[in-house]
Backbone and ligand atoms as CSV (ligand in chain L), in Angstrom:
chain,resi,resn,atom,element,x,y,z
A,1,ASN,N,N,119.039,127.157,105.492
A,1,ASN,CA,C,117.537,126.578,105.460
A,1,ASN,C,C,117.383,125.181,105.353
A,2,MET,N,N,117.654,124.551,106.630
A,2,MET,CA,C,117.350,123.259,106.702
A,2,MET,C,C,116.055,122.737,106.749
A,3,THR,N,N,115.620,121.680,106.142
A,3,THR,CA,C,114.236,121.161,106.233
A,3,THR,C,C,114.340,120.185,107.378
A,4,LYS,N,N,113.495,120.486,108.334
A,4,LYS,CA,C,113.542,119.747,109.537
A,4,LYS,C,C,112.551,118.568,109.619
A,5,ILE,N,N,113.054,117.298,109.707
A,5,ILE,CA,C,112.165,116.153,110.055
A,5,ILE,C,C,112.070,115.609,111.192
A,6,GLY,N,N,110.985,115.711,111.845
A,6,GLY,CA,C,110.699,115.028,113.121
A,6,GLY,C,C,110.572,113.501,112.873
A,7,VAL,N,N,111.371,112.748,113.737
A,7,VAL,CA,C,111.202,111.269,113.535
A,7,VAL,C,C,110.532,110.618,114.843
A,8,PHE,N,N,109.516,109.894,114.622
A,8,PHE,CA,C,108.826,109.440,115.978
A,8,PHE,C,C,108.869,107.753,115.863
A,9,VAL,N,N,109.293,107.472,117.043
A,9,VAL,CA,C,109.552,105.812,117.187
A,9,VAL,C,C,108.412,105.230,117.911
A,10,GLY,N,N,107.791,104.447,117.410
A,10,GLY,CA,C,106.610,103.876,118.082
A,10,GLY,C,C,106.952,102.617,119.151
A,11,SER,N,N,108.138,102.727,119.590
A,11,SER,CA,C,108.529,101.590,120.755
A,11,SER,C,C,109.463,102.336,121.559
A,12,LEU,N,N,109.360,101.889,122.922
A,12,LEU,CA,C,110.116,102.625,124.025
A,12,LEU,C,C,111.269,101.624,124.517
A,13,ARG,N,N,111.325,100.390,124.058
A,13,ARG,CA,C,112.159,99.417,124.666
A,13,ARG,C,C,113.683,99.777,124.051
A,14,GLU,N,N,114.562,99.496,124.981
A,14,GLU,CA,C,116.024,99.907,124.738
A,14,GLU,C,C,116.540,99.376,123.424
A,15,GLU,N,N,116.242,98.010,123.028
A,15,GLU,CA,C,116.796,97.294,121.980
A,15,GLU,C,C,115.708,97.342,120.869
A,16,SER,N,N,114.861,98.368,120.882
A,16,SER,CA,C,113.923,98.376,119.742
A,16,SER,C,C,114.343,98.261,118.294
A,17,PHE,N,N,113.780,97.426,117.609
A,17,PHE,CA,C,114.184,97.292,116.179
A,17,PHE,C,C,113.752,98.701,115.302
A,18,SER,N,N,112.709,99.176,115.843
A,18,SER,CA,C,112.219,100.464,115.115
A,18,SER,C,C,113.104,101.484,115.441
A,19,LYS,N,N,113.683,101.581,116.655
A,19,LYS,CA,C,114.799,102.579,116.915
A,19,LYS,C,C,115.908,102.447,116.212
A,20,LYS,N,N,116.394,101.134,115.831
A,20,LYS,CA,C,117.636,100.900,115.150
A,20,LYS,C,C,117.369,101.326,113.669
A,21,LEU,N,N,116.208,100.916,113.299
A,21,LEU,CA,C,115.856,101.357,111.817
A,21,LEU,C,C,115.957,102.755,111.705
A,22,ALA,N,N,115.199,103.465,112.750
A,22,ALA,CA,C,115.258,104.861,112.543
A,22,ALA,C,C,116.540,105.760,112.756
A,23,ASN,N,N,117.388,105.125,113.447
A,23,ASN,CA,C,118.888,105.599,113.657
A,23,ASN,C,C,119.629,105.406,112.342
A,24,HIS,N,N,119.325,104.376,111.695
A,24,HIS,CA,C,119.882,104.169,110.402
A,24,HIS,C,C,119.277,105.187,109.355
A,25,VAL,N,N,117.979,105.267,109.372
A,25,VAL,CA,C,117.483,106.161,108.328
A,25,VAL,C,C,117.703,107.757,108.552
A,26,VAL,N,N,117.882,108.067,109.651
A,26,VAL,CA,C,118.233,109.597,109.928
A,26,VAL,C,C,119.417,110.004,109.102
A,27,ASN,N,N,120.364,108.948,109.020
A,27,ASN,CA,C,121.663,109.272,108.458
A,27,ASN,C,C,121.522,109.190,106.908
A,28,THR,N,N,120.419,108.910,106.334
A,28,THR,CA,C,120.389,108.713,104.775
A,28,THR,C,C,119.806,109.647,104.094
A,29,PHE,N,N,119.499,110.984,104.865
A,29,PHE,CA,C,119.015,112.075,104.090
A,29,PHE,C,C,120.030,112.948,103.615
A,30,PRO,N,N,119.717,113.473,102.422
A,30,PRO,CA,C,120.864,114.398,101.718
A,30,PRO,C,C,121.142,115.754,102.482
A,31,ALA,N,N,122.185,116.342,101.964
A,31,ALA,CA,C,122.431,117.617,102.783
A,31,ALA,C,C,121.273,118.561,102.645
A,32,GLY,N,N,121.038,119.417,103.615
A,32,GLY,CA,C,119.920,120.258,103.695
A,32,GLY,C,C,118.650,119.671,104.512
A,33,TYR,N,N,118.751,118.460,104.843
A,33,TYR,CA,C,117.760,117.609,105.520
A,33,TYR,C,C,118.283,117.349,106.910
A,34,ASP,N,N,117.687,117.675,107.957
A,34,ASP,CA,C,117.966,117.429,109.254
A,34,ASP,C,C,116.795,116.439,109.874
A,35,ALA,N,N,117.156,115.110,110.007
A,35,ALA,CA,C,116.111,114.397,110.501
A,35,ALA,C,C,116.536,113.914,112.009
A,36,GLU,N,N,115.752,114.147,113.047
A,36,GLU,CA,C,115.929,113.962,114.330
A,36,GLU,C,C,114.787,113.404,115.046
A,37,ILE,N,N,115.343,112.164,115.977
A,37,ILE,CA,C,114.142,111.572,116.728
A,37,ILE,C,C,113.814,112.413,117.809
A,38,ILE,N,N,112.370,112.587,117.807
A,38,ILE,CA,C,111.650,113.236,118.915
A,38,ILE,C,C,111.074,112.260,119.871
A,39,GLY,N,N,111.468,112.309,121.206
A,39,GLY,CA,C,110.938,111.389,122.154
A,39,GLY,C,C,109.457,111.602,122.462
A,40,ILE,N,N,108.882,110.392,122.666
A,40,ILE,CA,C,107.366,110.416,122.979
A,40,ILE,C,C,107.043,109.767,124.222
A,41,GLY,N,N,108.110,109.039,124.685
A,41,GLY,CA,C,107.832,108.105,125.915
A,41,GLY,C,C,107.487,108.754,127.292
A,42,HIS,N,N,107.778,109.955,127.262
A,42,HIS,CA,C,107.643,110.600,128.569
A,42,HIS,C,C,106.363,111.382,128.673
A,43,LEU,N,N,105.666,111.439,127.639
A,43,LEU,CA,C,104.433,112.170,127.500
A,43,LEU,C,C,103.155,111.571,128.514
A,44,PRO,N,N,102.476,112.424,129.145
A,44,PRO,CA,C,101.480,111.739,129.786
A,44,PRO,C,C,100.318,111.471,128.897
A,45,PHE,N,N,99.474,110.719,129.127
A,45,PHE,CA,C,98.270,110.260,128.444
A,45,PHE,C,C,97.529,111.533,128.227
A,46,TYR,N,N,97.240,111.864,127.022
A,46,TYR,CA,C,96.578,113.166,126.693
A,46,TYR,C,C,95.225,113.101,127.367
A,47,ASN,N,N,94.827,114.159,128.095
A,47,ASN,CA,C,93.585,114.425,128.676
A,47,ASN,C,C,93.222,115.844,128.192
A,48,GLN,N,N,91.926,115.833,127.758
A,48,GLN,CA,C,91.357,116.994,127.002
A,48,GLN,C,C,91.257,118.184,128.100
A,49,ASP,N,N,91.216,117.776,129.435
A,49,ASP,CA,C,91.251,118.850,130.297
A,49,ASP,C,C,92.421,119.860,130.431
A,50,PHE,N,N,93.540,119.165,129.927
A,50,PHE,CA,C,94.945,120.039,129.697
A,50,PHE,C,C,94.367,121.302,129.030
A,51,ASP,N,N,93.696,121.013,128.086
A,51,ASP,CA,C,93.429,122.291,127.023
A,51,ASP,C,C,92.250,123.103,127.581
A,52,ASP,N,N,91.166,122.156,127.909
A,52,ASP,CA,C,89.869,122.778,128.204
A,52,ASP,C,C,90.023,123.777,129.542
A,53,LYS,N,N,90.799,123.149,130.428
A,53,LYS,CA,C,91.039,123.909,131.810
A,53,LYS,C,C,92.272,124.847,131.708
A,54,GLY,N,N,92.967,124.769,130.533
A,54,GLY,CA,C,94.077,125.801,130.543
A,54,GLY,C,C,95.213,125.394,131.520
A,55,ASN,N,N,95.413,123.796,131.570
A,55,ASN,CA,C,96.568,123.543,132.421
A,55,ASN,C,C,97.416,122.451,131.748
A,56,VAL,N,N,98.232,122.855,130.768
A,56,VAL,CA,C,98.692,122.016,129.909
A,56,VAL,C,C,100.140,121.752,130.583
A,57,PRO,N,N,100.484,120.333,130.846
A,57,PRO,CA,C,101.684,119.951,131.312
A,57,PRO,C,C,102.903,120.462,130.575
A,58,ALA,N,N,103.996,120.810,131.320
A,58,ALA,CA,C,105.099,121.413,130.537
A,58,ALA,C,C,105.744,120.380,129.486
A,59,GLU,N,N,105.761,119.048,129.708
A,59,GLU,CA,C,106.094,118.200,128.679
A,59,GLU,C,C,105.370,118.368,127.387
A,60,VAL,N,N,104.251,118.440,127.596
A,60,VAL,CA,C,103.072,118.594,126.416
A,60,VAL,C,C,103.510,120.052,125.704
A,61,VAL,N,N,103.627,120.877,126.502
A,61,VAL,CA,C,103.924,122.263,125.612
A,61,VAL,C,C,105.156,122.026,124.900
A,62,THR,N,N,106.269,121.532,125.387
A,62,THR,CA,C,107.557,121.388,124.731
A,62,THR,C,C,107.382,120.470,123.583
A,63,PHE,N,N,106.844,119.374,123.654
A,63,PHE,CA,C,106.327,118.483,122.590
A,63,PHE,C,C,105.813,119.141,121.483
A,64,ARG,N,N,104.694,119.879,121.737
A,64,ARG,CA,C,103.976,120.599,120.766
A,64,ARG,C,C,104.818,121.537,120.112
A,65,ASP,N,N,105.743,122.283,120.814
A,65,ASP,CA,C,106.601,123.224,120.028
A,65,ASP,C,C,107.573,122.569,119.392
A,66,LYS,N,N,108.093,121.299,119.580
A,66,LYS,CA,C,109.042,120.678,118.759
A,66,LYS,C,C,108.338,120.140,117.594
A,67,VAL,N,N,107.071,119.629,117.497
A,67,VAL,CA,C,106.296,119.165,116.407
A,67,VAL,C,C,106.056,120.355,115.480
A,68,ALA,N,N,105.740,121.437,116.122
A,68,ALA,CA,C,105.469,122.817,115.153
A,68,ALA,C,C,106.751,123.155,114.499
A,69,ALA,N,N,107.922,122.952,115.072
A,69,ALA,CA,C,109.116,123.388,114.584
A,69,ALA,C,C,109.571,122.442,113.308
A,70,CYS,N,N,108.823,121.292,113.174
A,70,CYS,CA,C,109.126,120.325,112.031
A,70,CYS,C,C,108.404,120.973,110.760
A,71,ASP,N,N,109.268,120.445,109.573
A,71,ASP,CA,C,108.724,120.643,108.355
A,71,ASP,C,C,108.010,119.528,107.852
A,72,ALA,N,N,108.338,118.313,108.347
A,72,ALA,CA,C,107.826,116.974,107.887
A,72,ALA,C,C,108.059,116.013,108.959
A,73,PHE,N,N,107.466,114.747,108.689
A,73,PHE,CA,C,107.584,113.787,109.721
A,73,PHE,C,C,107.897,112.368,109.143
A,74,LEU,N,N,108.602,111.808,110.077
A,74,LEU,CA,C,108.744,110.242,109.764
A,74,LEU,C,C,108.451,109.400,110.839
A,75,PHE,N,N,107.552,108.347,110.551
A,75,PHE,CA,C,107.186,107.436,111.634
A,75,PHE,C,C,107.810,106.136,111.518
A,76,VAL,N,N,108.484,105.689,112.406
A,76,VAL,CA,C,108.979,104.256,112.329
A,76,VAL,C,C,108.420,103.354,113.486
A,77,THR,N,N,107.681,102.394,113.221
A,77,THR,CA,C,106.853,101.913,114.154
A,77,THR,C,C,106.759,100.304,114.029
A,78,PRO,N,N,106.647,99.732,115.123
A,78,PRO,CA,C,106.201,98.369,115.252
A,78,PRO,C,C,104.631,98.194,115.097
A,79,GLU,N,N,104.059,96.937,115.114
A,79,GLU,CA,C,102.700,96.854,114.982
A,79,GLU,C,C,102.326,96.103,116.394
A,80,TYR,N,N,101.409,96.618,117.205
A,80,TYR,CA,C,100.993,96.079,118.289
A,80,TYR,C,C,99.428,95.543,117.910
A,81,ASN,N,N,99.257,94.178,118.017
A,81,ASN,CA,C,98.030,93.661,117.878
A,81,ASN,C,C,97.289,94.305,116.575
A,82,ARG,N,N,97.975,94.309,115.567
A,82,ARG,CA,C,97.552,94.704,114.103
A,82,ARG,C,C,97.251,96.399,114.277
A,83,SER,N,N,97.809,96.919,115.133
A,83,SER,CA,C,97.543,98.418,115.055
A,83,SER,C,C,98.947,99.218,115.354
A,84,ILE,N,N,98.853,100.516,115.793
A,84,ILE,CA,C,99.903,101.143,116.157
A,84,ILE,C,C,100.058,101.188,117.629
A,85,PRO,N,N,101.211,101.209,118.350
A,85,PRO,CA,C,101.347,101.198,119.747
A,85,PRO,C,C,100.738,102.456,120.386
A,86,ALA,N,N,100.230,102.386,121.546
A,86,ALA,CA,C,99.400,103.522,122.109
A,86,ALA,C,C,100.305,104.571,122.301
A,87,VAL,N,N,101.647,104.433,122.671
A,87,VAL,CA,C,102.378,105.471,122.828
A,87,VAL,C,C,102.553,106.455,121.526
A,88,LEU,N,N,102.457,105.823,120.543
A,88,LEU,CA,C,102.344,106.720,119.090
A,88,LEU,C,C,101.237,107.376,118.847
A,89,LYS,N,N,100.147,106.722,119.215
A,89,LYS,CA,C,98.829,107.349,119.133
A,89,LYS,C,C,98.751,108.605,119.877
A,90,ASN,N,N,99.123,108.295,121.282
A,90,ASN,CA,C,99.237,109.233,122.225
A,90,ASN,C,C,99.985,110.584,121.848
A,91,ALA,N,N,101.104,110.430,121.110
A,91,ALA,CA,C,101.803,111.541,120.650
A,91,ALA,C,C,101.113,112.150,119.441
A,92,LEU,N,N,100.417,111.384,118.746
A,92,LEU,CA,C,99.623,112.019,117.603
A,92,LEU,C,C,98.541,112.854,118.187
A,93,ASP,N,N,97.854,112.350,119.109
A,93,ASP,CA,C,96.603,113.085,119.779
A,93,ASP,C,C,97.096,114.319,120.473
A,94,THR,N,N,98.161,114.213,121.165
A,94,THR,CA,C,98.848,115.186,122.048
A,94,THR,C,C,99.126,116.541,121.288
A,95,ALA,N,N,99.731,116.385,120.122
A,95,ALA,CA,C,100.085,117.412,119.345
A,95,ALA,C,C,98.982,117.871,118.248
A,96,SER,N,N,97.751,117.179,118.437
A,96,SER,CA,C,96.673,117.554,117.432
A,96,SER,C,C,95.724,118.466,118.137
A,97,ARG,N,N,95.932,118.827,119.284
A,97,ARG,CA,C,95.075,119.657,120.142
A,97,ARG,C,C,95.802,120.861,120.794
A,98,PRO,N,N,95.263,122.099,121.076
A,98,PRO,CA,C,93.772,122.394,120.899
A,98,PRO,C,C,93.297,122.193,119.333
A,99,LYS,N,N,91.994,121.942,119.253
A,99,LYS,CA,C,91.573,121.646,117.924
A,99,LYS,C,C,92.011,122.626,116.823
A,100,THR,N,N,91.947,123.811,117.176
A,100,THR,CA,C,92.275,124.971,116.085
A,100,THR,C,C,93.710,125.047,116.022
A,101,ASP,N,N,94.421,124.364,116.608
A,101,ASP,CA,C,95.985,124.618,116.625
A,101,ASP,C,C,96.717,123.314,116.710
A,102,SER,N,N,96.355,122.420,115.660
A,102,SER,CA,C,97.199,120.973,115.499
A,102,SER,C,C,98.344,121.399,114.824
A,103,LYS,N,N,99.457,120.521,115.298
A,103,LYS,CA,C,100.913,121.021,114.987
A,103,LYS,C,C,101.108,119.975,113.744
A,104,TRP,N,N,100.287,119.267,113.246
A,104,TRP,CA,C,100.621,118.174,112.287
A,104,TRP,C,C,100.167,118.833,110.946
A,105,GLY,N,N,99.113,119.558,110.875
A,105,GLY,CA,C,98.512,119.719,109.533
A,105,GLY,C,C,99.300,120.197,108.423
A,106,GLY,N,N,99.055,119.645,107.251
A,106,GLY,CA,C,99.679,120.215,105.970
A,106,GLY,C,C,101.093,119.823,105.858
A,107,LYS,N,N,101.775,119.247,106.695
A,107,LYS,CA,C,103.179,118.927,106.588
A,107,LYS,C,C,103.276,117.351,106.219
A,108,PRO,N,N,104.068,117.037,105.253
A,108,PRO,CA,C,104.168,115.658,104.690
A,108,PRO,C,C,104.930,114.728,105.685
A,109,ALA,N,N,104.583,113.503,105.498
A,109,ALA,CA,C,104.995,112.358,106.180
A,109,ALA,C,C,105.440,111.013,105.489
A,110,ALA,N,N,106.191,110.333,106.103
A,110,ALA,CA,C,106.458,109.055,105.651
A,110,ALA,C,C,106.283,107.989,106.603
A,111,ILE,N,N,106.064,106.677,106.446
A,111,ILE,CA,C,105.799,105.757,107.407
A,111,ILE,C,C,106.722,104.551,107.019
A,112,ILE,N,N,107.381,104.076,108.205
A,112,ILE,CA,C,108.040,102.633,108.021
A,112,ILE,C,C,107.624,101.732,109.120
A,113,SER,N,N,106.919,100.767,108.651
A,113,SER,CA,C,106.577,99.642,109.828
A,113,SER,C,C,107.512,98.625,109.746
A,114,GLN,N,N,107.732,97.845,110.874
A,114,GLN,CA,C,108.669,96.678,110.814
A,114,GLN,C,C,108.027,95.676,111.694
A,115,SER,N,N,108.520,94.506,111.518
A,115,SER,CA,C,108.234,93.330,112.486
A,115,SER,C,C,109.208,92.188,112.365
A,116,PRO,N,N,109.459,91.541,113.620
A,116,PRO,CA,C,110.233,90.470,113.447
A,116,PRO,C,C,109.611,89.257,112.665
A,117,GLY,N,N,108.413,89.372,112.395
A,117,GLY,CA,C,107.619,88.432,111.747
A,117,GLY,C,C,107.480,88.648,110.261
A,118,GLY,N,N,106.623,88.055,109.611
A,118,GLY,CA,C,106.649,88.225,108.079
A,118,GLY,C,C,105.761,89.159,107.414
A,119,LEU,N,N,104.931,89.767,108.303
A,119,LEU,CA,C,103.889,90.739,107.704
A,119,LEU,C,C,104.404,92.121,107.761
A,120,GLY,N,N,105.594,92.432,108.283
A,120,GLY,CA,C,106.129,93.912,108.210
A,120,GLY,C,C,105.254,94.868,108.876
A,121,GLY,N,N,104.400,94.516,109.936
A,121,GLY,CA,C,103.665,95.564,110.318
A,121,GLY,C,C,102.634,96.314,109.609
A,122,PHE,N,N,102.031,95.445,108.601
A,122,PHE,CA,C,101.060,96.007,107.646
A,122,PHE,C,C,99.923,96.825,108.293
A,123,GLY,N,N,99.398,96.036,109.278
A,123,GLY,CA,C,98.244,96.700,110.084
A,123,GLY,C,C,98.510,98.058,110.711
A,124,ALA,N,N,99.721,98.177,111.292
A,124,ALA,CA,C,100.142,99.395,112.026
A,124,ALA,C,C,100.306,100.425,110.847
A,125,ASN,N,N,100.948,100.147,109.615
A,125,ASN,CA,C,101.292,100.871,108.630
A,125,ASN,C,C,100.021,101.729,108.176
A,126,HIS,N,N,98.958,100.885,108.025
A,126,HIS,CA,C,97.672,101.365,107.317
A,126,HIS,C,C,96.822,102.070,108.404
A,127,HIS,N,N,96.884,101.777,109.681
A,127,HIS,CA,C,96.183,102.293,110.741
A,127,HIS,C,C,96.739,103.694,110.919
A,128,ILE,N,N,98.022,103.907,110.994
A,128,ILE,CA,C,98.571,105.418,111.072
A,128,ILE,C,C,98.016,106.273,109.808
A,129,ARG,N,N,98.012,105.544,108.748
A,129,ARG,CA,C,97.488,106.308,107.677
A,129,ARG,C,C,96.214,107.038,107.808
A,130,GLN,N,N,95.260,106.078,108.495
A,130,GLN,CA,C,93.864,106.683,108.797
A,130,GLN,C,C,93.910,107.901,109.750
A,131,VAL,N,N,94.788,107.764,110.760
A,131,VAL,CA,C,95.047,108.990,111.513
A,131,VAL,C,C,95.516,110.080,110.858
A,132,LEU,N,N,96.514,109.862,109.974
A,132,LEU,CA,C,97.142,111.004,109.346
A,132,LEU,C,C,96.203,111.632,108.446
A,133,THR,N,N,95.338,111.046,107.923
A,133,THR,CA,C,94.206,111.342,106.996
A,133,THR,C,C,93.422,112.448,107.780
A,134,CYS,N,N,93.057,112.132,108.971
A,134,CYS,CA,C,92.412,113.094,109.932
A,134,CYS,C,C,93.252,114.328,110.138
A,135,LEU,N,N,94.442,114.044,110.258
A,135,LEU,CA,C,95.267,115.159,110.646
A,135,LEU,C,C,95.761,116.159,109.711
A,136,ASN,N,N,95.281,115.726,108.266
A,136,ASN,CA,C,95.701,116.458,107.116
A,136,ASN,C,C,97.031,116.435,106.813
A,137,VAL,N,N,97.681,115.331,106.979
A,137,VAL,CA,C,99.175,115.063,106.740
A,137,VAL,C,C,99.216,114.466,105.502
A,138,PRO,N,N,99.708,114.789,104.407
A,138,PRO,CA,C,99.889,113.944,103.122
A,138,PRO,C,C,101.026,113.014,103.420
A,139,VAL,N,N,100.736,111.760,103.099
A,139,VAL,CA,C,101.707,110.547,103.295
A,139,VAL,C,C,102.281,110.151,102.013
A,140,LEU,N,N,103.722,109.736,101.985
A,140,LEU,CA,C,104.351,109.258,100.913
A,140,LEU,C,C,103.562,107.842,100.551
A,141,GLN,N,N,103.152,107.679,99.363
A,141,GLN,CA,C,102.315,106.585,98.885
A,141,GLN,C,C,103.240,105.423,98.387
A,142,GLN,N,N,104.202,105.684,97.608
A,142,GLN,CA,C,105.170,104.744,97.026
A,142,GLN,C,C,106.703,105.166,97.163
A,143,PRO,N,N,107.529,104.371,97.600
A,143,PRO,CA,C,107.247,103.019,97.840
A,143,PRO,C,C,106.542,102.913,99.267
A,144,GLU,N,N,106.040,101.699,99.711
A,144,GLU,CA,C,105.450,101.319,101.062
A,144,GLU,C,C,106.641,100.649,101.575
A,145,ALA,N,N,106.916,100.988,102.900
A,145,ALA,CA,C,107.896,100.239,103.621
A,145,ALA,C,C,107.405,99.383,104.762
A,146,TYR,N,N,107.270,98.132,104.326
A,146,TYR,CA,C,106.873,97.158,105.443
A,146,TYR,C,C,108.224,96.215,105.587
A,147,ILE,N,N,108.976,96.431,106.685
A,147,ILE,CA,C,110.181,95.738,106.905
A,147,ILE,C,C,109.905,94.413,107.656
A,148,SER,N,N,110.002,93.297,107.089
A,148,SER,CA,C,109.700,92.143,107.775
A,148,SER,C,C,110.882,91.388,108.170
A,149,ASN,N,N,110.791,90.496,109.037
A,149,ASN,CA,C,111.936,89.590,109.583
A,149,ASN,C,C,113.105,90.515,109.961
A,150,VAL,N,N,112.746,91.597,110.683
A,150,VAL,CA,C,113.812,92.716,110.840
A,150,VAL,C,C,114.930,92.076,111.733
A,151,ALA,N,N,114.866,91.159,112.560
A,151,ALA,CA,C,115.939,90.857,113.304
A,151,ALA,C,C,117.062,90.315,112.493
A,152,THR,N,N,116.588,89.748,111.324
A,152,THR,CA,C,117.776,89.072,110.444
A,152,THR,C,C,118.544,90.091,109.635
A,153,LEU,N,N,118.031,91.352,109.704
A,153,LEU,CA,C,118.719,92.442,108.944
A,153,LEU,C,C,119.683,93.263,109.733
A,154,LEU,N,N,119.774,93.002,110.782
A,154,LEU,CA,C,120.720,93.922,111.602
A,154,LEU,C,C,122.014,92.910,112.033
A,155,ASN,N,N,123.151,93.673,112.374
A,155,ASN,CA,C,124.114,92.890,113.116
A,155,ASN,C,C,123.990,93.151,114.525
A,156,ASP,N,N,125.098,92.641,115.292
A,156,ASP,CA,C,124.819,92.726,116.809
A,156,ASP,C,C,125.067,94.088,117.449
A,157,ASN,N,N,125.422,94.920,116.682
A,157,ASN,CA,C,125.720,96.292,116.945
A,157,ASN,C,C,124.281,97.184,116.767
A,158,GLY,N,N,123.360,96.368,116.090
A,158,GLY,CA,C,122.169,96.951,115.880
A,158,GLY,C,C,122.079,97.893,114.584
A,159,GLU,N,N,123.225,97.630,113.646
A,159,GLU,CA,C,123.199,98.289,112.492
A,159,GLU,C,C,122.453,97.465,111.341
A,160,VAL,N,N,121.878,98.263,110.393
A,160,VAL,CA,C,121.248,97.616,109.346
A,160,VAL,C,C,122.322,97.152,108.258
A,161,VAL,N,N,122.418,95.872,108.232
A,161,VAL,CA,C,123.718,95.361,107.441
A,161,VAL,C,C,122.981,94.626,105.992
A,162,ASN,N,N,121.848,94.222,106.035
A,162,ASN,CA,C,121.243,93.528,104.922
A,162,ASN,C,C,121.330,94.595,103.736
A,163,GLU,N,N,122.032,94.185,102.570
A,163,GLU,CA,C,122.364,95.059,101.521
A,163,GLU,C,C,120.971,95.547,100.888
A,164,SER,N,N,120.140,94.607,100.576
A,164,SER,CA,C,118.874,95.104,99.940
A,164,SER,C,C,118.018,95.924,100.675
A,165,THR,N,N,118.238,95.748,101.966
A,165,THR,CA,C,117.333,96.555,102.968
A,165,THR,C,C,117.903,97.908,102.978
A,166,VAL,N,N,119.248,97.991,103.095
A,166,VAL,CA,C,120.035,99.401,102.942
A,166,VAL,C,C,119.586,100.037,101.621
A,167,GLU,N,N,119.606,99.405,100.413
A,167,GLU,CA,C,119.386,99.891,99.144
A,167,GLU,C,C,117.778,100.421,99.268
A,168,PHE,N,N,116.888,99.378,99.773
A,168,PHE,CA,C,115.466,99.996,99.826
A,168,PHE,C,C,115.321,101.247,100.554
A,169,LEU,N,N,115.841,101.188,101.908
A,169,LEU,CA,C,115.674,102.324,102.763
A,169,LEU,C,C,116.214,103.669,102.079
A,170,GLN,N,N,117.169,103.533,101.190
A,170,GLN,CA,C,117.844,104.601,100.649
A,170,GLN,C,C,116.764,105.087,99.424
A,171,HIS,N,N,116.306,104.224,98.661
A,171,HIS,CA,C,115.283,104.593,97.676
A,171,HIS,C,C,114.173,105.236,98.350
A,172,PHE,N,N,113.502,104.561,99.468
A,172,PHE,CA,C,112.618,105.017,100.288
A,172,PHE,C,C,112.738,106.587,100.590
A,173,VAL,N,N,113.884,106.779,101.140
A,173,VAL,CA,C,114.188,108.189,101.622
A,173,VAL,C,C,114.349,109.154,100.384
A,174,ASP,N,N,114.923,108.677,99.433
A,174,ASP,CA,C,114.863,109.393,98.209
A,174,ASP,C,C,113.593,109.896,97.556
A,175,GLN,N,N,112.690,108.917,97.764
A,175,GLN,CA,C,111.339,109.336,97.234
A,175,GLN,C,C,110.589,110.240,98.167
A,176,PHE,N,N,110.882,110.071,99.398
A,176,PHE,CA,C,110.303,110.794,100.467
A,176,PHE,C,C,110.851,112.428,100.164
A,177,VAL,N,N,112.164,112.352,99.888
A,177,VAL,CA,C,112.574,113.833,99.686
A,177,VAL,C,C,112.149,114.414,98.452
A,178,GLU,N,N,111.778,113.707,97.518
A,178,GLU,CA,C,111.067,113.972,96.178
A,178,GLU,C,C,109.740,114.610,96.548
A,179,LEU,N,N,109.073,113.964,97.401
A,179,LEU,CA,C,107.671,114.507,97.987
A,179,LEU,C,C,107.868,115.587,98.701
A,180,LEU,N,N,108.955,115.872,99.514
A,180,LEU,CA,C,109.158,116.989,100.434
A,180,LEU,C,C,109.443,118.247,99.492
A,181,LYS,N,N,109.991,118.108,98.257
A,181,LYS,CA,C,110.355,119.279,97.629
A,181,LYS,C,C,109.063,119.797,97.025
A,182,ARG,N,N,107.954,119.017,97.059
A,182,ARG,CA,C,106.672,119.619,96.400
A,182,ARG,C,C,105.782,120.331,97.505
A,183,TYR,N,N,106.263,120.195,98.700
A,183,TYR,CA,C,105.722,120.871,99.906
A,183,TYR,C,C,106.465,121.751,100.721
A,184,VAL,N,N,107.627,121.638,100.921
A,184,VAL,CA,C,108.492,122.452,101.819
A,184,VAL,C,C,109.158,123.506,101.078
L,1,FNR,C1,C,103.655,92.489,119.352
L,1,FNR,N1,N,104.211,92.083,118.213
L,1,FNR,C2,C,103.509,92.117,117.110
L,1,FNR,N2,N,104.209,91.774,115.813
L,1,FNR,C3,C,103.463,91.734,114.734
L,1,FNR,O1,O,104.052,91.661,113.708
L,1,FNR,N3,N,102.037,92.028,114.843
L,1,FNR,C4,C,101.526,92.194,115.781
L,1,FNR,O2,O,100.188,92.535,115.970
L,1,FNR,C5,C,102.063,92.296,117.083
L,1,FNR,N4,N,101.503,92.550,118.386
L,1,FNR,C6,C,102.084,92.874,119.322
L,1,FNR,C7,C,101.615,93.364,120.496
L,1,FNR,C8,C,102.415,93.626,121.683
L,1,FNR,C9,C,101.799,94.383,122.874
L,1,FNR,C10,C,103.703,93.469,121.697
L,1,FNR,C11,C,104.425,93.801,122.894
L,1,FNR,C12,C,104.451,92.920,120.513
L,1,FNR,C13,C,105.702,91.721,118.317
L,1,FNR,C14,C,106.515,93.025,117.864
L,1,FNR,O3,O,106.504,93.016,116.299
L,1,FNR,C15,C,107.936,92.884,118.561
L,1,FNR,O4,O,108.003,92.787,119.750
L,1,FNR,C16,C,108.897,94.028,118.083
L,1,FNR,O5,O,110.136,93.803,118.371
L,1,FNR,C17,C,108.457,95.275,118.593
L,1,FNR,O6,O,109.186,96.241,117.969
L,1,FNR,P1,P,110.538,96.961,118.571
L,1,FNR,O7,O,110.063,97.146,119.909
L,1,FNR,O8,O,111.580,95.900,118.436
L,1,FNR,O9,O,110.482,98.283,117.846
């Protein structure tokens, strides 16, 4: 009886810091929890005609099925212009429809934002909370994860090596797991 956590990365670039953090975090869950990155970069821009005209692209169907199969979600994202990247918003919108069949609702989530700069993606972190409120997704409140100066925390292989960051991320995941026990 695995608890399945869908991990969504808000950056498509190959050397993405978000992806590197996500790759670290998926390995910090205890036994019984399966955290796996679900790709979002191949999705078309959501068009309501998909649903209204009964012509849903195959990638959208598959993506919605994958979200539906999750028990919980983890978002790891950069900040784009003080908000979340469009690719992540598109993924959230895509699986939120048709209106009566959102795949997100009621399942808990946690958010990690990151930046090479000093603010840790604070704006993105809170913008996604606004969306998740609408989607009825209860979000881990504490600790908050704003990973700043991210480039200094990794080694050349893209592994998280900064000790206090490794410790913090483990604490973050442990608290997320405590939240999951209340829901899943
Ligand atoms: C950025 N970046 C950025 N950083 C930040 O801290 N706050 C911001 O508002 C923005 N805005 C922004 C907009 C756009 C269009 C780009 C491309 C970049 C910089 C961003 O944090 C940096 O490129 C990260 O490395 C992106 O995350 P990944 O791709 O490494 O996961």
